[in-house]
C-alpha positions, 0 to 999 in steps of 0.5 A: 749890470744886475745889482746883487740882491735885487730880485729879477722881478724888480728889474723886469718891472722897471724894464716894462715901465721903461718900455711902455714909456718909450712906446708911448713917447714913440706914438705921441711925439712928433719930433724926430730927435725925441722919437730916436730917444724913445727908440733908445729907451725901448732898446735899453728896456729890452736889454734890462729884460735880457739881463734879468732873464739871464740872471734867472736862467743862469745863462750867458746868452742874455749878456751876449744878446745885450752886446748885439743890441747895443751895437745895433743901437749905436748904428741906429743912432749914427744913421738916424742922426745923419738923416735928421741933419740932412732933413734939417738942412733941407726943411729947417725942421725936424717935425715928422709932419714935414716929412710928407713934403719930401715925398712930392 
């Protein structure tokens, strides 16, 4: 939800900062749970950008896109956490370096 009185460029600036924090966490971290949280941060940053552009263009398309992104994010979280639980039961670790042993 866009707060009235806030300029769209402020929202886009915060959105880009959140996006790059999520991208940096995705590239640096090794823990799969942290990686899933970084992906969620990326998706939320994109949602903020959709809302800001929707406010700029006075179009409802951005809000509709946000709805679908939230649905995809919920499905991604459910599947991702299921895979993390299965990996932890097998390897007793959630480190991405241990995923290489599953290929053998």
